[in-house]
C-alpha positions in Angstrom: -29.7 14.0 -8.7 -27.8 13.3 -5.5 -24.4 14.7 -4.6 -21.4 12.3 -4.9 -19.5 12.0 -1.6 -15.9 11.1 -1.8 -13.8 10.2 1.2 -10.1 10.6 1.0 -7.6 9.8 3.7 -6.3 12.4 6.2 -3.1 10.4 6.5 -1.2 7.7 4.6 1.3 5.2 5.9 4.0 4.9 3.2 6.6 2.8 5.1 8.8 0.2 3.6 7.4 -3.3 3.3 8.2 -5.5 6.2 8.8 -2.5 8.4 5.7 -2.7 10.6 3.1 -0.9 8.5 0.5 -3.6 9.0 0.9 -3.4 12.8 0.7 0.4 12.8 -2.4 0.3 10.6 -4.1 -2.2 12.9 -3.2 -0.1 16.0 -4.6 3.0 14.4 -7.7 1.2 13.2 -8.5 0.1 16.7 -8.9 3.7 17.8 -12.6 4.7 17.9 -11.9 8.0 16.1 -9.9 6.5 13.2 -11.1 4.5 10.2 -8.5 2.7 8.1 -9.3 1.6 4.5 -11.0 -1.8 4.4 -8.1 -3.2 2.4 -4.5 -2.6 3.5 -2.5 -1.8 0.4 -5.1 -0.4 -1.9 -2.2 1.0 -4.0 -4.4 3.6 -5.6 -1.6 6.1 -6.0 0.8 3.6 -7.6 -1.5 1.4 -9.6 -1.3 1.1 -13.4 -4.9 1.8 -14.4 -4.8 -1.1 -16.9 -3.3 -3.7 -14.5 -5.4 -6.6 -13.5 -6.8 -6.6 -10.0 -8.2 -9.2 -7.6 -11.7 -8.5 -6.4 -11.8 -7.2 -2.8 -12.8 -10.4 -1.1 -10.1 -12.5 -2.9 -7.2 -10.1 -2.6 -3.9 -11.4 -1.3 -0.3 -10.5 -1.5 0.2 -12.5 -4.7 -3.1 -11.2 -6.2 -3.5 -7.6 -4.9 -6.6 -5.5 -5.1 -6.1 -2.2 -6.9 -8.6 0.7 -6.5 -8.6 2.3 -10.0 -11.1 5.2 -9.6 -11.7 7.8 -6.9 -15.1 6.3 -6.3 -13.7 2.8 -5.9 -10.9 4.1 -3.6 -13.4 6.1 -1.5 -15.5 3.0 -1.1 -12.7 1.5 1.0 -13.5 3.9 3.8 -16.5 3.3 6.0 -18.5 6.5 6.4 -21.3 5.0 8.5 -19.8 6.1 11.8 -20.2 9.9 12.3 -17.7 9.8 15.2 -14.8 9.2 12.8 -12.4 12.1 12.9 -9.6 10.8 10.6 -9.4 8.3 7.7 -6.2 6.6 6.8 -4.6 3.9 4.6 -1.3 2.1 4.3 0.4 1.1 1.0 4.1 0.3 1.0 4.1 0.6 -2.8 4.0 4.4 -2.4 7.5 4.4 -0.9 8.7 1.7 -3.3 7.4 3.7 -6.4 7.8 7.4 -5.4 8.0 8.7 -9.0 4.4 7.7 -9.6 3.0 7.9 -6.2 4.3 11.3 -4.9 2.9 13.2 -7.9 -0.6 11.5 -7.7 -0.8 11.9 -3.9 0.1 15.6 -4.1 -2.3 16.2 -7.1 -5.3 14.5 -5.4 -4.8 15.2 -1.7 -1.9 17.8 -1.3 -2.4 18.3 2.4 -2.5 14.6 3.5 -0.2 13.7 6.4 2.4 11.0 5.6 3.7 8.4 8.1 6.9 6.9 6.9 8.1 3.8 8.7 11.6 2.5 7.9 13.7 -0.5 8.9 17.3 -1.5 8.7 17.7 -2.3 5.0 19.4 -5.7 5.4 16.8 -6.9 8.0 14.0 -5.6 5.8 15.3 -7.3 2.7 15.7 -10.7 4.4 12.2 -10.4 5.9 10.7 -9.4 2.5 12.5 -12.3 0.8 11.1 -14.8 3.4 7.6 -13.5 3.0 7.7 -13.7 -0.8 9.3 -17.1 -0.8 6.8 -18.4 1.7 3.9 -17.0 -0.3 5.2 -18.5 -3.6 5.9 -15.1 -5.2 9.7 -15.8 -5.2 11.3 -19.0 -6.3 15.0 -18.0 -6.3 17.3 -18.6 -3.4 18.3 -15.5 -1.3 21.8 -15.8 -2.7 20.5 -15.7 -6.3 18.4 -12.7 -5.4 21.4 -10.8 -4.0 23.6 -11.7 -7.0 20.9 -10.9 -9.5 21.2 -7.6 -11.5 17.4 -7.6 -11.6 17.3 -7.0 -7.8 19.2 -3.8 -8.4 16.5 -2.3 -10.6 13.6 -0.2 -9.5 10.1 -1.5 -10.1 8.2 1.4 -11.6 4.8 -0.1 -12.6 4.4 -2.8 -10.0 3.5 -2.8 -6.3 7.1 -3.3 -5.3 6.7 -6.4 -3.1 9.8 -8.1 -4.6 11.9 -5.0 -4.4 14.5 -6.3 -1.9 
């Protein structure tokens, strides 16, 4: 029986959504020594194991892909290139849901490097709203969002995309 090989990231980008995490992930992935996960936002360390998930090829912001097992998570990293010196992934949900994510990250990969990217909160909130509204995830006006008590609550079992 063969040995199971699991690839875990050497670093994780945990920045706020709409703060440049996608750009940083793309820049890092363009380096020949670095391999980023095949799906940005695998949300492995913040996923509810029973939540529904889109399959990898149909994943989108509105229907995200969740890696639920270590094997499934590991499959997001390409191990075919022996020149790779570092593996990484980027999931903004880890910063949005630190109660869940921090414990799991520390338990599974305690020495992982974290890259936190932040943005001015008002600019980030407006940008996140525009993205969600444009993708059909949000139907309220920005004024309704700001005035809503719901917008003041933390999202604990979700990927946090509507956490303005």
